[in-house]
SEBADREN-111773 format. One record per residue (C-alpha): residue in three letters; residue number from 1; x, y, z. Coordinates in nm, 2 decimals, m for minus. Layout:
N
[rec "ALA"; NUM; [X; Y; Z]],
...
***
This chain:
320
[rec "MET"; 1; [0.01; 0.01; 0.00]],
[rec "GLY"; 2; [0.29; 0.22; 0.03]],
[rec "GLU"; 3; [0.34; 0.54; 0.26]],
[rec "HIS"; 4; [0.02; 0.64; 0.45]],
[rec "VAL"; 5; [m0.02; 1.01; 0.53]],
[rec "GLY"; 6; [m0.26; 1.11; 0.82]],
[rec "MET"; 7; [m0.55; 0.93; 0.95]],
[rec "LYS"; 8; [m0.83; 0.80; 0.73]],
[rec "PHE"; 9; [m1.19; 0.72; 0.84]],
[rec "GLY"; 10; [m1.44; 0.48; 0.74]],
[rec "ILE"; 11; [m1.79; 0.37; 0.84]],
[rec "GLN"; 12; [m1.94; 0.04; 0.91]],
[rec "HIS"; 13; [m2.32; m0.01; 0.88]],
[rec "PRO"; 14; [m2.38; m0.33; 1.06]],
[rec "ASN"; 15; [m2.77; m0.35; 1.10]],
[rec "PHE"; 16; [m3.06; m0.31; 0.87]],
[rec "THR"; 17; [m3.34; m0.34; 1.13]],
[rec "TYR"; 18; [m3.34; 0.03; 1.20]],
[rec "ASP"; 19; [m3.36; 0.14; 0.83]],
[rec "GLY"; 20; [m3.74; 0.01; 0.78]],
[rec "LYS"; 21; [m3.84; m0.23; 0.51]],
[rec "GLY"; 22; [m3.78; m0.27; 0.16]],
[rec "ALA"; 23; [m3.74; 0.05; m0.02]],
[rec "GLU"; 24; [m3.72; 0.22; 0.29]],
[rec "ILE"; 25; [m3.38; 0.05; 0.36]],
[rec "SER"; 26; [m3.25; 0.15; 0.02]],
[rec "GLU"; 27; [m3.35; 0.50; 0.08]],
[rec "SER"; 28; [m3.17; 0.52; 0.41]],
[rec "LEU"; 29; [m2.85; 0.36; 0.29]],
[rec "ARG"; 30; [m2.85; 0.62; 0.01]],
[rec "LYS"; 31; [m2.88; 0.90; 0.26]],
[rec "VAL"; 32; [m2.60; 0.78; 0.48]],
[rec "THR"; 33; [m2.35; 0.67; 0.21]],
[rec "SER"; 34; [m2.41; 0.99; 0.03]],
[rec "ALA"; 35; [m2.35; 1.19; 0.35]],
[rec "ALA"; 36; [m2.03; 0.98; 0.42]],
[rec "GLU"; 37; [m1.90; 1.05; 0.07]],
[rec "ARG"; 38; [m1.97; 1.43; 0.10]],
[rec "LEU"; 39; [m1.82; 1.45; 0.44]],
[rec "GLY"; 40; [m1.47; 1.29; 0.35]],
[rec "TYR"; 41; [m1.51; 0.94; 0.48]],
[rec "ASP"; 42; [m1.27; 0.71; 0.29]],
[rec "SER"; 43; [m1.48; 0.39; 0.30]],
[rec "PHE"; 44; [m1.81; 0.24; 0.37]],
[rec "TRP"; 45; [m1.85; m0.11; 0.49]],
[rec "VAL"; 46; [m2.13; m0.37; 0.53]],
[rec "MET"; 47; [m2.12; m0.72; 0.74]],
[rec "ASP"; 48; [m2.11; m1.03; 0.55]],
[rec "HIS"; 49; [m2.37; m1.21; 0.72]],
[rec "PHE"; 50; [m2.71; m1.37; 0.61]],
[rec "HIS"; 51; [m2.90; m1.30; 0.93]],
[rec "GLN"; 52; [m2.83; m1.08; 1.23]],
[rec "ILE"; 53; [m2.57; m1.18; 1.49]],
[rec "GLY"; 54; [m2.61; m1.19; 1.86]],
[rec "MET"; 55; [m2.39; m0.88; 1.94]],
[rec "VAL"; 56; [m2.58; m0.67; 1.69]],
[rec "GLY"; 57; [m2.95; m0.79; 1.65]],
[rec "ASP"; 58; [m3.17; m1.08; 1.66]],
[rec "PRO"; 59; [m3.15; m1.34; 1.39]],
[rec "SER"; 60; [m3.50; m1.27; 1.27]],
[rec "GLU"; 61; [m3.43; m0.91; 1.20]],
[rec "PRO"; 62; [m3.36; m0.77; 0.86]],
[rec "MET"; 63; [m3.01; m0.84; 0.70]],
[rec "PHE"; 64; [m2.92; m0.77; 0.34]],
[rec "GLU"; 65; [m2.67; m0.98; 0.16]],
[rec "GLY"; 66; [m2.35; m0.78; 0.17]],
[rec "TRP"; 67; [m2.21; m0.80; m0.18]],
[rec "THR"; 68; [m2.55; m0.73; m0.35]],
[rec "THR"; 69; [m2.59; m0.44; m0.12]],
[rec "LEU"; 70; [m2.24; m0.31; m0.23]],
[rec "GLY"; 71; [m2.34; m0.33; m0.58]],
[rec "VAL"; 72; [m2.63; m0.09; m0.50]],
[rec "LEU"; 73; [m2.42; 0.14; m0.31]],
[rec "ALA"; 74; [m2.18; 0.17; m0.59]],
[rec "GLY"; 75; [m2.46; 0.33; m0.79]],
[rec "PHE"; 76; [m2.53; 0.57; m0.49]],
[rec "THR"; 77; [m2.19; 0.71; m0.49]],
[rec "SER"; 78; [m1.89; 0.79; m0.69]],
[rec "LYS"; 79; [m1.57; 0.83; m0.47]],
[rec "ILE"; 80; [m1.60; 0.63; m0.14]],
[rec "LYS"; 81; [m1.44; 0.29; m0.13]],
[rec "LEU"; 82; [m1.67; 0.00; m0.06]],
[rec "GLY"; 83; [m1.62; m0.34; 0.13]],
[rec "THR"; 84; [m1.74; m0.61; 0.34]],
[rec "LEU"; 85; [m1.61; m0.61; 0.70]],
[rec "VAL"; 86; [m1.54; m0.89; 0.66]],
[rec "THR"; 87; [m1.63; m1.15; 0.41]],
[rec "GLY"; 88; [m1.65; m1.49; 0.56]],
[rec "ASN"; 89; [m1.42; m1.71; 0.35]],
[rec "ILE"; 90; [m1.63; m2.03; 0.41]],
[rec "TYR"; 91; [m1.94; m1.87; 0.25]],
[rec "ARG"; 92; [m1.82; m1.87; m0.10]],
[rec "TYR"; 93; [m1.57; m2.06; m0.30]],
[rec "PRO"; 94; [m1.27; m1.83; m0.36]],
[rec "SER"; 95; [m1.25; m1.83; m0.75]],
[rec "ILE"; 96; [m1.61; m1.73; m0.74]],
[rec "LEU"; 97; [m1.54; m1.47; m0.47]],
[rec "ALA"; 98; [m1.26; m1.33; m0.69]],
[rec "LYS"; 99; [m1.49; m1.28; m0.97]],
[rec "ILE"; 100; [m1.74; m1.10; m0.77]],
[rec "GLY"; 101; [m1.49; m0.88; m0.63]],
[rec "ALA"; 102; [m1.33; m0.80; m0.97]],
[rec "THR"; 103; [m1.69; m0.73; m1.11]],
[rec "LEU"; 104; [m1.75; m0.47; m0.83]],
[rec "ASP"; 105; [m1.43; m0.30; m0.86]],
[rec "ILE"; 106; [m1.50; m0.25; m1.23]],
[rec "LEU"; 107; [m1.86; m0.14; m1.21]],
[rec "SER"; 108; [m1.78; 0.09; m0.91]],
[rec "LYS"; 109; [m1.47; 0.22; m1.13]],
[rec "GLY"; 110; [m1.20; 0.11; m0.89]],
[rec "ARG"; 111; [m1.34; 0.14; m0.55]],
[rec "LEU"; 112; [m1.33; m0.21; m0.39]],
[rec "PHE"; 113; [m1.16; m0.27; m0.06]],
[rec "MET"; 114; [m1.17; m0.65; m0.01]],
[rec "GLY"; 115; [m1.22; m0.74; 0.35]],
[rec "ILE"; 116; [m1.19; m1.12; 0.42]],
[rec "GLY"; 117; [m1.16; m1.35; 0.73]],
[rec "ALA"; 118; [m1.16; m1.72; 0.80]],
[rec "GLY"; 119; [m1.54; m1.73; 0.92]],
[rec "TRP"; 120; [m1.65; m1.81; 1.26]],
[rec "ASN"; 121; [m2.04; m1.85; 1.29]],
[rec "GLU"; 122; [m2.11; m2.19; 1.32]],
[rec "GLU"; 123; [m2.48; m2.12; 1.40]],
[rec "GLU"; 124; [m2.53; m1.93; 1.09]],
[rec "SER"; 125; [m2.35; m2.17; 0.86]],
[rec "LYS"; 126; [m2.57; m2.46; 0.99]],
[rec "ALA"; 127; [m2.88; m2.25; 0.93]],
[rec "TYR"; 128; [m2.80; m2.18; 0.57]],
[rec "GLY"; 129; [m2.65; m2.53; 0.50]],
[rec "VAL"; 130; [m2.30; m2.40; 0.47]],
[rec "PRO"; 131; [m2.02; m2.65; 0.56]],
[rec "PHE"; 132; [m1.85; m2.53; 0.87]],
[rec "PRO"; 133; [m1.50; m2.68; 0.93]],
[rec "PRO"; 134; [m1.48; m2.70; 1.32]],
[rec "PRO"; 135; [m1.11; m2.71; 1.36]],
[rec "THR"; 136; [m1.02; m2.33; 1.37]],
[rec "LYS"; 137; [m0.69; m2.43; 1.23]],
[rec "GLU"; 138; [m0.84; m2.56; 0.91]],
[rec "ARG"; 139; [m1.05; m2.26; 0.86]],
[rec "PHE"; 140; [m0.73; m2.05; 0.86]],
[rec "ARG"; 141; [m0.55; m2.28; 0.61]],
[rec "ARG"; 142; [m0.86; m2.24; 0.40]],
[rec "LEU"; 143; [m0.82; m1.87; 0.42]],
[rec "GLU"; 144; [m0.46; m1.88; 0.34]],
[rec "GLU"; 145; [m0.53; m2.07; 0.02]],
[rec "ALA"; 146; [m0.83; m1.85; m0.07]],
[rec "VAL"; 147; [m0.62; m1.52; m0.05]],
[rec "GLN"; 148; [m0.36; m1.69; m0.27]],
[rec "ILE"; 149; [m0.63; m1.78; m0.54]],
[rec "ILE"; 150; [m0.79; m1.45; m0.53]],
[rec "ARG"; 151; [m0.46; m1.25; m0.57]],
[rec "SER"; 152; [m0.36; m1.48; m0.86]],
[rec "MET"; 153; [m0.69; m1.45; m1.04]],
[rec "TRP"; 154; [m0.66; m1.08; m1.02]],
[rec "THR"; 155; [m0.33; m1.06; m1.16]],
[rec "GLU"; 156; [m0.25; m1.36; m1.38]],
[rec "GLU"; 157; [m0.42; m1.45; m1.71]],
[rec "ARG"; 158; [m0.52; m1.79; m1.59]],
[rec "THR"; 159; [m0.50; m1.95; m1.24]],
[rec "THR"; 160; [m0.45; m2.32; m1.16]],
[rec "PHE"; 161; [m0.42; m2.40; m0.79]],
[rec "ASN"; 162; [m0.38; m2.74; m0.64]],
[rec "GLY"; 163; [m0.42; m2.68; m0.26]],
[rec "GLN"; 164; [m0.53; m2.90; 0.03]],
[rec "PHE"; 165; [m0.87; m2.75; 0.02]],
[rec "TYR"; 166; [m0.92; m2.58; m0.30]],
[rec "LYS"; 167; [m0.85; m2.70; m0.66]],
[rec "ILE"; 168; [m0.90; m2.49; m0.97]],
[rec "GLN"; 169; [m0.77; m2.55; m1.32]],
[rec "GLY"; 170; [m0.71; m2.27; m1.57]],
[rec "ALA"; 171; [m0.98; m2.04; m1.43]],
[rec "TYR"; 172; [m1.00; m1.70; m1.60]],
[rec "CYS"; 173; [m1.09; m1.37; m1.42]],
[rec "ASN"; 174; [m1.17; m1.15; m1.72]],
[rec "PRO"; 175; [m1.21; m0.86; m1.71]],
[rec "LYS"; 176; [m0.95; m0.79; m1.45]],
[rec "PRO"; 177; [m1.02; m0.53; m1.15]],
[rec "ILE"; 178; [m0.93; m0.17; m1.23]],
[rec "GLN"; 179; [m0.71; m0.11; m0.93]],
[rec "LYS"; 180; [m0.36; m0.24; m1.01]],
[rec "PRO"; 181; [m0.19; m0.47; m0.92]],
[rec "HIS"; 182; [m0.51; m0.57; m0.77]],
[rec "PRO"; 183; [m0.77; m0.42; m0.52]],
[rec "PRO"; 184; [m0.64; m0.40; m0.15]],
[rec "ILE"; 185; [m0.69; m0.71; 0.05]],
[rec "MET"; 186; [m0.78; m0.66; 0.43]],
[rec "ILE"; 187; [m0.74; m0.96; 0.64]],
[rec "GLY"; 188; [m0.98; m0.92; 0.95]],
[rec "GLY"; 189; [m0.91; m1.03; 1.32]],
[rec "SER"; 190; [m0.66; m1.00; 1.59]],
[rec "GLY"; 191; [m0.55; m1.34; 1.65]],
[rec "GLU"; 192; [m0.19; m1.32; 1.72]],
[rec "ARG"; 193; [m0.07; m1.67; 1.62]],
[rec "GLU"; 194; [m0.26; m1.72; 1.30]],
[rec "THR"; 195; [m0.45; m1.41; 1.17]],
[rec "LEU"; 196; [m0.17; m1.16; 1.22]],
[rec "LYS"; 197; [0.07; m1.41; 1.05]],
[rec "LEU"; 198; [m0.15; m1.44; 0.76]],
[rec "VAL"; 199; [m0.16; m1.06; 0.74]],
[rec "ALA"; 200; [0.22; m1.04; 0.74]],
[rec "LYS"; 201; [0.24; m1.28; 0.45]],
[rec "TYR"; 202; [m0.04; m1.18; 0.22]],
[rec "ALA"; 203; [m0.24; m0.87; 0.33]],
[rec "ASP"; 204; [m0.24; m0.51; 0.22]],
[rec "ALA"; 205; [m0.43; m0.42; 0.55]],
[rec "CYS"; 206; [m0.50; m0.55; 0.88]],
[rec "ASN"; 207; [m0.82; m0.48; 1.08]],
[rec "LEU"; 208; [m0.80; m0.49; 1.46]],
[rec "PHE"; 209; [m1.02; m0.44; 1.78]],
[rec "GLY"; 210; [m0.93; m0.30; 2.10]],
[rec "SER"; 211; [m0.83; m0.01; 2.33]],
[rec "PRO"; 212; [m0.51; 0.18; 2.24]],
[rec "ALA"; 213; [m0.31; m0.06; 2.47]],
[rec "THR"; 214; [m0.46; m0.36; 2.29]],
[rec "ILE"; 215; [m0.39; m0.23; 1.95]],
[rec "LYS"; 216; [m0.03; m0.14; 2.04]],
[rec "ARG"; 217; [0.03; m0.48; 2.15]],
[rec "LYS"; 218; [m0.13; m0.65; 1.84]],
[rec "LEU"; 219; [0.08; m0.41; 1.61]],
[rec "ASP"; 220; [0.40; m0.52; 1.80]],
[rec "VAL"; 221; [0.31; m0.88; 1.73]],
[rec "LEU"; 222; [0.23; m0.79; 1.36]],
[rec "ARG"; 223; [0.57; m0.63; 1.34]],
[rec "GLU"; 224; [0.74; m0.95; 1.47]],
[rec "HIS"; 225; [0.56; m1.15; 1.21]],
[rec "CYS"; 226; [0.67; m0.92; 0.95]],
[rec "LYS"; 227; [1.03; m0.98; 1.04]],
[rec "THR"; 228; [0.99; m1.34; 1.05]],
[rec "VAL"; 229; [0.85; m1.36; 0.69]],
[rec "GLY"; 230; [1.06; m1.07; 0.54]],
[rec "ARG"; 231; [0.78; m0.82; 0.49]],
[rec "ASP"; 232; [0.79; m0.45; 0.51]],
[rec "TYR"; 233; [0.58; m0.37; 0.81]],
[rec "ASN"; 234; [0.51; m0.02; 0.68]],
[rec "SER"; 235; [0.36; m0.16; 0.37]],
[rec "ILE"; 236; [0.06; m0.29; 0.56]],
[rec "LEU"; 237; [m0.23; m0.04; 0.64]],
[rec "LYS"; 238; [m0.33; m0.05; 1.01]],
[rec "THR"; 239; [m0.71; m0.04; 1.06]],
[rec "LYS"; 240; [m0.94; m0.06; 1.35]],
[rec "LEU"; 241; [m1.30; m0.13; 1.40]],
[rec "GLY"; 242; [m1.51; m0.01; 1.69]],
[rec "VAL"; 243; [m1.84; 0.18; 1.79]],
[rec "VAL"; 244; [m1.85; 0.56; 1.86]],
[rec "ILE"; 245; [m2.09; 0.69; 2.10]],
[rec "MET"; 246; [m2.07; 1.07; 2.12]],
[rec "ASP"; 247; [m2.29; 1.34; 2.27]],
[rec "ASN"; 248; [m2.21; 1.71; 2.38]],
[rec "ASP"; 249; [m2.44; 1.64; 2.69]],
[rec "LYS"; 250; [m2.24; 1.41; 2.93]],
[rec "ALA"; 251; [m2.56; 1.31; 3.13]],
[rec "SER"; 252; [m2.74; 1.21; 2.82]],
[rec "LEU"; 253; [m2.44; 1.03; 2.71]],
[rec "ASN"; 254; [m2.39; 0.84; 3.03]],
[rec "LYS"; 255; [m2.75; 0.74; 3.04]],
[rec "ARG"; 256; [m2.73; 0.58; 2.70]],
[rec "LEU"; 257; [m2.41; 0.39; 2.80]],
[rec "GLU"; 258; [m2.56; 0.26; 3.12]],
[rec "GLN"; 259; [m2.88; 0.15; 2.92]],
[rec "ARG"; 260; [m2.69; m0.02; 2.63]],
[rec "TYR"; 261; [m2.38; m0.17; 2.83]],
[rec "LYS"; 262; [m2.52; m0.20; 3.18]],
[rec "ASN"; 263; [m2.34; m0.53; 3.24]],
[rec "VAL"; 264; [m2.02; m0.41; 3.08]],
[rec "SER"; 265; [m1.72; m0.28; 3.29]],
[rec "PRO"; 266; [m1.56; 0.06; 3.19]],
[rec "ALA"; 267; [m1.23; m0.13; 3.12]],
[rec "MET"; 268; [m1.41; m0.37; 2.88]],
[rec "LEU"; 269; [m1.62; m0.09; 2.72]],
[rec "THR"; 270; [m1.28; 0.06; 2.61]],
[rec "GLU"; 271; [m1.20; m0.26; 2.41]],
[rec "PHE"; 272; [m1.49; m0.20; 2.17]],
[rec "ALA"; 273; [m1.63; 0.14; 2.21]],
[rec "THR"; 274; [m1.50; 0.50; 2.20]],
[rec "SER"; 275; [m1.72; 0.74; 2.38]],
[rec "GLY"; 276; [m1.74; 1.09; 2.51]],
[rec "THR"; 277; [m1.79; 1.44; 2.40]],
[rec "PRO"; 278; [m1.66; 1.50; 2.04]],
[rec "GLU"; 279; [m1.35; 1.66; 2.19]],
[rec "GLU"; 280; [m1.29; 1.34; 2.43]],
[rec "VAL"; 281; [m1.36; 1.10; 2.13]],
[rec "ARG"; 282; [m1.09; 1.32; 1.91]],
[rec "ARG"; 283; [m0.83; 1.27; 2.18]],
[rec "GLN"; 284; [m0.90; 0.90; 2.21]],
[rec "VAL"; 285; [m0.87; 0.87; 1.83]],
[rec "GLU"; 286; [m0.55; 1.07; 1.86]],
[rec "SER"; 287; [m0.42; 0.81; 2.10]],
[rec "PHE"; 288; [m0.50; 0.53; 1.86]],
[rec "ARG"; 289; [m0.31; 0.72; 1.59]],
[rec "GLU"; 290; [m0.02; 0.73; 1.83]],
[rec "THR"; 291; [0.00; 0.36; 1.86]],
[rec "GLY"; 292; [0.07; 0.34; 1.48]],
[rec "LEU"; 293; [m0.29; 0.31; 1.37]],
[rec "GLU"; 294; [m0.36; 0.46; 1.03]],
[rec "TYR"; 295; [m0.73; 0.39; 0.95]],
[rec "PHE"; 296; [m1.02; 0.43; 1.20]],
[rec "ILE"; 297; [m1.35; 0.25; 1.11]],
[rec "THR"; 298; [m1.66; 0.31; 1.31]],
[rec "SER"; 299; [m2.03; 0.22; 1.34]],
[rec "PHE"; 300; [m2.27; 0.46; 1.52]],
[rec "GLU"; 301; [m2.57; 0.42; 1.73]],
[rec "TRP"; 302; [m2.87; 0.30; 1.51]],
[rec "ASN"; 303; [m3.10; 0.58; 1.62]],
[rec "ARG"; 304; [m2.85; 0.86; 1.56]],
[rec "GLU"; 305; [m2.64; 0.73; 1.28]],
[rec "LEU"; 306; [m2.69; 1.01; 1.03]],
[rec "GLN"; 307; [m2.65; 1.27; 1.29]],
[rec "SER"; 308; [m2.34; 1.10; 1.43]],
[rec "VAL"; 309; [m2.19; 1.06; 1.07]],
[rec "GLU"; 310; [m2.21; 1.44; 1.03]],
[rec "GLN"; 311; [m2.10; 1.53; 1.39]],
[rec "PHE"; 312; [m1.79; 1.30; 1.37]],
[rec "ALA"; 313; [m1.69; 1.44; 1.04]],
[rec "ASN"; 314; [m1.73; 1.80; 1.15]],
[rec "GLU"; 315; [m1.60; 1.77; 1.51]],
[rec "VAL"; 316; [m1.35; 1.49; 1.51]],
[rec "MET"; 317; [m1.23; 1.43; 1.16]],
[rec "LYS"; 318; [m1.17; 1.80; 1.07]],
[rec "ASN"; 319; [m0.97; 1.87; 1.39]],
[rec "MET"; 320; [m0.72; 1.56; 1.34]],
***
């Protein structure tokens, strides 16, 4: 990815329940992605799940298929990057995923940011009849083969791959993606032994979770993996995902935090949420940048999303 200047920002839109139904969801997405693009966010992300997951919503609640949604968002926008945070590798054969990604990159005029991970949701896999390899190590080996196949299909005329889990013979991916040598590939997850090692070997970007102290430790681990495999640590874009809960009124903010996270300790809350007044949030984002983080991806409270997209851009991003 080369040199990275300054902090960039993205938005993840994890839940479609609060958008309404049918055409209402489409209109809500149009508004928030258009606002994000206008306000200078670098990327917009959706989950790759087929039903809601426990930490976000009930499985019965609305959930759009991620890649189809990105195709629609490409028509709403013209500049902002688009991606899944992150695609579960087990849901699609990697050669087909390479074709899907190339198609989106072309139709969006070079705006795909490919997020991919090993896949973890056994309950969801069973619900949809998707084979779920129970050994975690096998899912990581599958991910390693998948990333190699995708990169090859995006850069080589034809791809033949004879791996332990995936075998393809002379597969074409034409037309090729617009971005050269290929769209950036983000490997999501913070696992220190497996995930970050795969990042060091293959990824253009990592995506981490945690407080500044946690992020610093994870980046130190990534740096060591890079040394082991002979990779330039600075060539990897360092990103984080978390929720931002923000309000000028501290009493209102504390009430919402207590209602939403009443069983969560303050220390645990800092591992997945950034909260406070806009100035307090800005200082916390600055502390992430001091760890070496280069890219901050946030989701917002569902009933304040559009308002928060505007406020975060005007009172945090512009002051970084």
